[in-house]
C-alpha positions in Angstrom: -81.2 6.2 -99.7 -79.8 9.7 -99.7 -79.0 10.9 -96.2 -79.7 14.8 -95.3 -77.4 17.2 -94.0 -78.8 17.0 -90.4 -78.4 13.4 -90.1 -75.0 13.7 -91.2 -74.2 15.8 -88.7 -75.8 14.0 -85.9 -73.7 11.2 -86.8 -70.9 13.6 -86.7 -71.1 14.8 -83.5 -71.8 11.5 -82.0 -68.6 10.5 -83.4 -66.5 13.6 -81.3 -65.0 13.0 -78.0 -66.8 14.7 -75.1 -63.8 15.5 -73.4 -62.1 17.7 -76.4 -63.8 21.2 -75.8 -62.0 22.9 -78.9 -63.1 20.3 -81.3 -67.0 20.8 -80.4 -66.6 24.7 -80.6 -65.2 24.4 -84.0 -67.8 21.8 -85.2 -70.8 24.1 -83.4 -69.2 27.3 -85.4 -69.5 25.4 -88.6 -72.6 24.2 -88.2 -73.9 27.6 -87.1 -72.7 28.8 -90.0 -74.2 26.7 -92.4 -77.6 27.2 -91.0 -77.1 30.9 -91.3 -75.9 30.3 -94.8 -79.0 28.4 -95.8 -81.7 30.7 -93.7 -80.0 33.7 -95.2 -79.8 32.8 -98.7 -75.9 32.2 -98.5 -75.6 35.6 -96.2 -73.2 35.5 -93.0 -75.1 36.4 -89.6 -73.6 38.9 -87.2 -74.5 36.8 -84.3 -72.6 33.8 -85.3 -69.8 34.6 -83.3 -71.0 35.3 -80.0 -73.3 32.1 -80.0 -70.0 30.1 -80.6 -68.4 31.9 -77.3 -71.5 31.1 -75.7 -71.8 27.9 -76.1 -68.1 27.0 -75.9 -68.5 28.6 -72.1 -71.1 26.5 -71.4 -69.5 23.4 -72.2 -66.2 24.5 -70.0 -68.8 25.1 -67.2 -70.3 21.9 -67.6 -67.0 20.2 -67.4 -65.5 21.5 -64.6 -68.7 20.7 -62.3 -68.4 17.3 -63.5 -64.6 17.2 -62.6 -65.5 18.7 -59.1 -67.9 16.2 -58.5 -65.7 13.6 -59.7 -62.7 14.5 -56.8 -65.7 15.1 -54.2 -66.6 11.4 -54.6 -63.2 10.2 -54.7 -62.3 11.8 -51.5 -65.1 10.7 -49.3 -64.9 6.9 -50.7 -61.1 7.2 -49.7 -61.9 8.3 -46.2 -64.4 5.8 -45.8 -61.9 3.1 -46.7 -59.7 4.6 -44.4 -62.0 4.8 -41.7 -63.0 0.7 -42.4 -59.2 -0.1 -42.5 -58.5 0.9 -39.2 -61.3 -0.1 -37.3 -61.0 -3.1 -38.5 -57.2 -4.1 -38.8 -54.0 -3.8 -36.6 -52.6 -0.7 -37.6 -49.3 -1.0 -35.6 -48.2 -3.6 -38.2 -48.5 -1.1 -40.8 -46.9 1.8 -38.9 -44.2 0.1 -36.6 -41.0 1.2 -36.9 -38.1 -0.2 -35.4 -36.3 2.9 -33.5 -33.7 0.9 -32.1 -31.1 1.8 -34.4 -31.5 5.6 -33.6 -29.4 6.4 -30.6 -31.6 8.8 -28.4 -30.4 10.4 -25.4 -33.4 9.8 -23.0 -31.8 12.4 -20.3 -32.4 15.9 -20.3 -29.5 18.1 -19.7 -30.5 18.5 -16.4 -30.4 15.0 -15.4 -27.0 14.7 -16.8 -25.5 17.7 -15.1 -26.8 16.1 -11.7 -25.1 13.0 -12.7 -21.5 14.6 -13.7 -21.7 16.7 -10.2 -22.6 13.4 -8.2 -19.6 11.5 -10.0 -17.3 14.2 -8.9 -18.2 14.3 -5.2 -18.0 10.6 -5.5 -14.4 10.9 -6.9 -13.8 13.4 -4.1 -15.2 11.6 -1.2 -13.0 8.4 -2.4 -9.7 10.4 -3.0 -10.7 11.5 0.9 -10.9 7.7 1.7 -8.1 6.5 0.2 -5.8 9.3 2.1 -7.4 8.2 5.2 -6.3 4.6 4.8 -2.7 5.5 3.7 -2.6 7.5 7.0 -3.8 4.4 9.0 -1.5 2.0 7.2 1.6 4.5 8.5 0.4 4.4 11.7 -0.1 0.8 12.1 3.5 0.2 10.8 4.9 3.3 13.4 3.0 1.6 16.4 3.7 -2.2 15.4 6.6 -2.2 18.4 5.0 -0.2 20.5 3.7 -2.2 24.0 0.2 -1.9 23.2 0.8 -3.0 19.7 -1.7 -5.3 19.8 -5.0 -3.3 21.0 -3.3 -0.5 18.5 -3.3 -2.7 15.5 -7.0 -4.2 16.4 -8.5 -0.7 16.4 -6.3 0.3 13.3 -7.9 -2.7 11.5 -11.5 -2.0 12.5 -10.8 1.5 11.1 -9.1 0.0 8.1 -12.2 -2.1 7.1 -14.5 0.7 7.6 -12.8 2.8 5.3 -12.6 -0.4 2.3 -16.0 -1.0 3.0 -17.0 2.7 2.2 -14.9 2.8 -0.6 -16.3 -0.1 -2.1 -19.8 1.4 -1.7 -18.1 4.4 -3.7 -16.8 2.8 -6.0 -19.6 0.7 -6.8 -22.1 4.1 -6.8 -19.8 5.5 -9.1 -19.9 2.5 -11.7 -24.0 2.6 -11.5 -24.2 6.0 -12.6 -21.1 5.5 -15.2 -23.1 2.5 -16.8 -25.4 4.1 -19.0 -22.5 6.6 -20.3 -20.3 3.9 -21.4 -20.3 2.9 -25.1 -18.1 0.2 -27.1 -15.8 -1.9 -25.0 -15.1 -1.1 -21.4 -12.2 -1.4 -19.2 -12.5 -0.7 -15.6 -8.8 -0.3 -14.7 -7.5 2.8 -16.2 -5.2 6.1 -15.0 -5.8 8.4 -11.8 -8.6 7.1 -9.8 -9.2 4.2 -11.3 -5.2 2.9 -10.7 -6.0 4.2 -7.0 -9.1 2.0 -6.7 -7.0 -1.1 -8.4 -4.6 -0.8 -5.8 -6.7 -0.8 -2.9 -10.2 -3.0 -3.6 -8.8 -6.5 -4.1 -5.2 -7.5 -2.7 -4.6 -3.8 -2.0 -7.0 -3.7 1.5 -4.3 -7.1 2.2 -1.3 -5.7 0.6 2.1 -6.9 1.1 4.0 -5.8 4.2 7.1 -3.4 3.3 9.6 -5.5 4.8 11.9 -2.3 4.6 15.2 -4.5 3.7 17.2 -1.5 3.1 17.3 -1.1 6.7 18.6 -4.5 7.2 21.4 -5.3 9.6 23.7 -8.4 9.4 26.9 -10.0 10.4 29.3 -11.6 8.5 29.6 -15.7 8.5 33.0 -16.3 7.6 34.1 -19.6 9.7 37.8 -21.5 10.2 37.6 -23.9 8.1 38.9 -26.3 10.9 36.4 -25.0 13.8 33.1 -26.8 14.0 29.7 -26.3 15.5 27.9 -29.4 16.0 23.8 -28.7 16.6 21.8 -30.5 19.2 18.0 -29.7 18.2 15.8 -32.5 20.0 12.7 -30.0 21.5 9.3 -31.0 19.6 9.0 -31.8 16.1 10.2 -30.7 12.8 9.1 -27.3 12.8 10.9 -26.6 16.3 14.1 -28.4 15.0 14.1 -26.1 11.6 13.7 -22.8 14.1 16.6 -24.5 16.4 18.5 -24.9 13.4 18.6 -21.3 12.2 19.6 -19.8 15.5 22.5 -22.4 15.6 23.6 -20.7 12.4 23.7 -17.5 14.2 25.8 -19.0 16.8 27.8 -20.6 14.1 28.3 -17.0 12.6 29.3 -15.6 16.1 31.8 -18.2 17.0 33.5 -18.6 13.5 32.6 -22.2 13.2 31.4 -24.2 10.4 28.0 -25.9 11.3 27.5 -29.6 11.0 23.8 -30.7 10.5 22.8 -33.5 12.5 22.6 -37.8 11.3 19.0 -38.6 10.4 19.8 -41.2 12.8 20.1 -38.8 15.6 17.7 -35.8 14.5 15.6 -35.7 11.3 16.3 -36.1 7.9 17.2 -32.5 6.8 18.2 -32.9 3.6 14.7 -34.3 2.6 13.0 -31.0 3.3 15.7 -28.3 2.9 18.6 -27.9 0.6 21.8 -28.2 2.6 24.3 -27.3 -0.3 21.8 -24.0 -1.3 22.9 -22.7 2.1 26.7 -22.6 0.7 26.0 -21.2 -2.4 23.8 -18.1 -0.6 27.1 -17.3 1.3 29.4 -17.8 -1.3 31.5 -20.4 1.0 31.4 -23.6 2.8 29.4 -22.5 6.3 27.3 -25.9 6.3 28.2 -29.7 6.1 26.3 -32.7 6.7 27.4 -35.5 9.4 28.9 -37.8 6.8 31.2 -34.8 5.3 32.1 -33.9 9.0 33.3 -37.7 9.7 35.2 -37.7 6.7 37.0 -33.9 7.4 37.4 -34.9 11.1 38.5 -38.6 10.2 42.3 -37.7 12.4 39.9 -37.0 15.5 37.3 -39.6 14.9 33.9 -37.5 15.2 35.3 -36.5 18.5 33.4 -33.6 20.5 35.4 -31.9 22.5 32.8 -29.6 24.5 29.3 -30.0 24.8 27.7 -26.9 25.9 23.7 -26.7 27.1 22.0 -23.5 26.4 19.5 -24.0 29.4 20.5 -25.4 32.7 17.0 -26.6 33.8 14.9 -28.6 33.8 17.2 -30.5 31.9 20.6 -29.6 30.5 20.2 -29.5 26.6 17.2 -31.9 26.6 19.7 -34.6 26.4 19.3 -37.2 28.4 21.1 -40.9 28.4 19.2 -42.1 25.4 20.5 -39.5 23.2 24.2 -40.3 24.3 23.7 -43.5 23.5 22.3 -42.4 20.0 25.5 -40.2 19.3 28.0 -42.7 20.4 26.7 -45.7 18.3 27.3 -43.1 15.5 31.0 -43.3 16.6 31.2 -40.0 18.4 32.9 -39.6 21.4 32.2 -36.9 24.1 35.3 -35.2 25.9 34.2 -34.3 29.4 30.5 -33.8 30.4 27.7 -31.6 29.9 28.0 -27.9 31.3 26.2 -24.6 31.2 27.8 -21.3 30.9 24.9 -19.9 32.7 21.7 -20.5 34.9 18.9 -20.4 32.4 15.4 -21.7 32.9 13.4 -22.7 29.9 10.1 -21.3 31.2 11.9 -18.1 31.9 14.3 -17.5 29.2 16.2 -14.3 30.0 17.1 -11.8 26.9 20.8 -12.0 25.9 22.8 -10.0 23.6 25.7 -11.3 20.9 28.2 -10.0 23.0 27.4 -12.4 26.3 27.0 -15.1 23.7 30.5 -14.5 22.5 32.0 -14.3 26.1 30.2 -17.4 27.4 30.7 -20.2 24.0 34.0 -18.8 22.5 36.7 -21.6 22.4 39.8 -23.1 20.7 38.5 -26.5 20.6 38.0 -27.8 17.3 34.6 -29.4 17.7 32.3 -28.2 20.3 28.2 -29.1 20.4 25.5 -26.7 21.6 22.0 -27.3 22.4 19.4 -27.0 22.6 18.6 -23.3 21.2 14.8 -23.4 20.1 13.8 -21.8 23.4 16.7 -19.1 23.3 16.0 -15.5 23.7 18.6 -13.2 22.0 18.9 -10.6 19.5 15.2 -10.5 18.6 15.4 -7.8 16.5 18.5 -8.9 14.8 17.1 -12.7 14.3 13.7 -12.0 13.5 14.6 -9.6 10.7 13.6 -10.8 7.1 15.9 -13.2 5.8 17.5 -13.6 9.3 20.4 -12.1 11.0 23.2 -13.1 8.6 24.4 -11.5 5.1 24.1 -13.7 2.4 22.4 -13.3 -1.5 19.4 -15.3 -1.2 15.7 -14.6 0.3 16.2 -16.7 3.3 18.7 -19.5 4.5 16.4 -22.5 5.4 13.9 -22.8 2.7 11.9 -26.1 1.4 13.8 -28.2 -1.1 13.8 -27.6 -5.1 11.4 -30.6 -5.3 9.1 -29.8 -2.4 9.0 -26.0 -4.0 8.0 -27.0 -7.6 5.5 -29.3 -6.3 3.6 -27.0 -4.0 3.6 -24.6 -7.3 2.1 -27.5 -9.3 -0.4 -27.6 -6.3 -1.3 -23.9 -6.9 -1.7 -24.1 -10.3 -4.0 -27.0 -10.2 -6.2 -25.9 -7.6 -5.9 -22.8 -6.0 -4.7 -20.0 -8.5 -3.1 -16.6 -7.8 -5.2 -15.4 -5.1 -6.3 -17.7 -2.2 -6.1 -17.8 1.6 -4.2 -20.6 3.7 -5.4 -21.7 6.9 -3.4 -23.9 9.4 -5.9 -25.0 11.9 -4.4 -26.9 14.6 -6.9 -29.1 16.6 -5.0 -32.5 17.5 -3.8 -32.7 21.2 -4.4 -28.4 20.8 -7.4 -28.8 23.4 -5.5 -29.1 26.2 -2.4 -27.1 25.4 -4.9 -23.7 24.4 -6.7 -24.3 27.8 -3.6 -24.2 30.0 -3.2 -20.9 28.6 -4.9 -17.3 29.3 -6.6 -16.4 27.2 -7.6 -20.0 25.2 -6.8 -20.6 21.8 -9.0 -23.4 21.0 -12.2 -21.9 19.3 -15.4 -24.0 18.9 -15.9 -24.5 14.9 -18.8 -22.4 14.6 -16.8 -19.4 15.9 -13.9 -20.5 13.8 -16.0 -20.2 10.8 -17.4 -16.9 11.8 -13.7 -15.5 11.9 -12.6 -17.2 8.7 -15.5 -15.7 6.7 -14.6 -12.0 8.0 -11.3 -12.6 6.2 -12.2 -14.4 3.1 -14.8 -11.3 3.4 -12.2 -8.6 3.6 -9.3 -10.3 1.6 -11.9 -10.9 -1.1 -10.6 -14.6 -1.9 -12.7 -17.4 -3.4 -11.0 -20.4 -1.8 -9.1 -21.5 1.5 -6.4 -23.9 1.3 -6.4 -26.0 4.6 -3.7 -27.4 6.4 -5.0 -29.4 9.5 -4.9 -32.5 11.6 -8.5 -32.2 12.6 -10.7 -35.0 12.1 -13.0 -35.1 8.9 -16.1 -34.1 11.3 -14.7 -30.8 12.1 -13.5 -30.2 9.0 -17.1 -31.1 7.4 -18.5 -28.8 9.8 -16.7 -26.0 9.3 -16.9 -26.3 5.5 -20.7 -26.1 5.8 -20.0 -22.8 8.1 -17.9 -21.2 6.1 -20.4 -18.8 3.9 -20.0 -15.3 2.2 -22.3 -13.5 0.4 -24.7 -16.5 0.6 -22.0 -18.9 -1.0 -20.2 -21.6 0.5 -16.6 -21.0 0.2 -14.3 -24.3 -0.6 -11.8 -25.6 1.9 -9.4 -27.6 -0.1 -7.0 -29.9 1.0 -4.4 -32.0 -0.5 -6.1 -34.9 -2.0 -4.8 -38.7 -1.9 -2.4 -39.7 -4.6 -4.0 -40.2 -7.9 -1.9 -41.6 -11.0 -4.1 -39.1 -13.2 -3.0 -36.0 -11.5 0.6 -34.9 -12.6 1.1 -32.1 -9.8 3.0 -34.3 -7.2 4.8 -36.1 -10.0 8.3 -35.2 -8.6 7.7 -36.5 -5.4 6.6 -39.8 -6.9 9.7 -40.3 -8.7 11.7 -39.7 -6.4 10.5 -41.4 -3.8 9.3 -39.2 -1.3 5.7 -38.9 -1.9 4.8 -41.1 1.5 7.3 -39.1 3.8 5.0 -37.5 6.7 7.8 -34.4 7.2 7.9 -33.8 2.9 4.1 -33.4 3.3 4.9 -31.3 6.3 6.8 -29.1 4.6 4.4 -29.5 1.5 2.2 -27.8 3.5 4.0 -25.1 5.0 5.2 -24.3 1.5 1.7 -23.7 0.0 0.4 -21.8 2.9 3.6 -19.6 2.5 2.6 -18.5 -1.1 -1.0 -17.6 -0.3 -2.4 -14.2 -0.5 -3.6 -14.1 3.2 -2.4 -16.5 5.7 -4.5 -17.4 8.8 -2.4 -19.5 11.4 -2.9 -21.0 14.9 -1.7 -19.0 17.6 0.9 -21.0 19.9 1.8 -23.2 16.8 5.1 -23.5 15.6 4.0 -24.7 12.2 2.1 -21.3 12.0 5.7 -19.5 13.3 7.7 -21.4 10.4 5.3 -20.5 7.8 5.3 -16.9 9.1 9.0 -16.6 9.0 9.0 -18.0 5.3 6.5 -15.5 4.5 8.5 -12.9 5.8 11.5 -14.0 4.1 9.8 -14.7 0.9 8.0 -11.3 0.8 4.7 -12.5 0.6 3.6 -11.6 4.3 0.8 -9.6 3.9 -1.4 -6.7 6.1 -3.9 -9.1 6.6 -2.0 -12.1 8.1 -3.2 -12.8 11.5 -3.7 -15.7 14.1 -7.2 -17.6 14.0 -10.2 -15.1 16.1 -7.3 -12.7 16.8 -8.4 -10.2 19.8 -11.2 -13.0 20.7 -11.8 -15.6 23.5 -13.7 -18.7 22.9 -17.0 -18.3 23.2 -16.9 -21.4 25.8 -14.3 -22.9 27.6 -14.1 -26.3 29.4 -13.5 -26.9 32.7 -10.0 -28.4 33.9 -9.8 -32.1 34.6 
């Protein structure tokens, strides 16, 4: 069947895409032209162009309206979707951002300015406090030898403690203010004020004592090789004898004589605790000989003591009785004449003597003289008590622990204590009656002693205490529980019993002197002499010998003191 033109045109329109406006316009134009030709007999219609433009305009407007409707519907749909998403989901998971990588400064410029101002004021305060502390240290040195030295020293110590406390608080505030501004690795040590802080906060508040070695006055010890001085030291225990021996050296130097160390059969075995040969090395000549060496040298005289001189005449000359004379004779020593005293001198009230008086009373042409006992002798204290003693030599001190004991002490410190520690000599056995006979007493109840020790620990900022004591375990156990600083118990360390697993004491063991009581005592002294701060027992010669070593070695601290110095026991028992 033949299709008419109108059906073809309709099919053609159906095949044209709706979104192609230009093609629609062209097709409409052709259709109108055909219709016009048919109606007018092939003539052209004058209105055909207008009609085409009008139709095209309508088609475009229809498209725009349709497009606008689509946008509106899409926007409304998107809004509804986001609303539902917000209501029924946790949006924080979608929109959370890790801001830790961003370095944002939470402080305003005004806060920063205030903090910097506070830091400046703290530094100014700290400088002023340190300057004041320096002046108190100078004042303490100036007043050390005054008649009211003890009272003045206590006042200065209290002022120093208050100053150090304020400086510490100042430093803590400064650290808090500086902490938000620090980045990276920070070190608290540095130059300027930090170096001042470092020199005062820890060991500086208990800094080493300036011994003023340049002002030291000494005498030469150049003995005649054929003149000897036999040392007689009989009062007390080893510490007394070592102090006595040191004074005999001074006498030997004044009298130009070689000093003879007593035999262990008459006195202690000194060569186990001190190095005799080292004394000669320190002076560069032979000034000291052992008893056996003396006997070998003095063979022709058969070890004869020509003169026996007693420094003290009462209560008993030289502390020598018939038993001591028998011991000397048993060693093959003969004594010429009787015991004599050059002056009237009482041990209980010794007179201050000068070097000139000693030379006048003890000078002799005899080959061998014996002098005793010199422990209580009071002469030339300013000279005798100098660091290193009154004799010129090239060592720190003439009488010091033997090399074996010295190294053993160092090994013990390295094993148990470390560099910064307090040493405490707590004398208890037989000390109660001794101290109560004095005024004031020096025997303190354990709780009071613990309080004094705790204050020193806080002041010295030391983590551990070495305890040298003869106290019973019941006393030391109570003391340990009561020495508390900042809520923490401060450990009290004593030398443990021999243990083969520990090697710190191997030198003593290998040389067979590990069980010698005098070696143990000297080891205790040596450890105490090496501590940062030492707390001693008033009236104890053991303490005094430790103080001598610390003075000579240069380890004395501004905080060294007797236990509970300036205090009296809060309870004292009545006499028998």
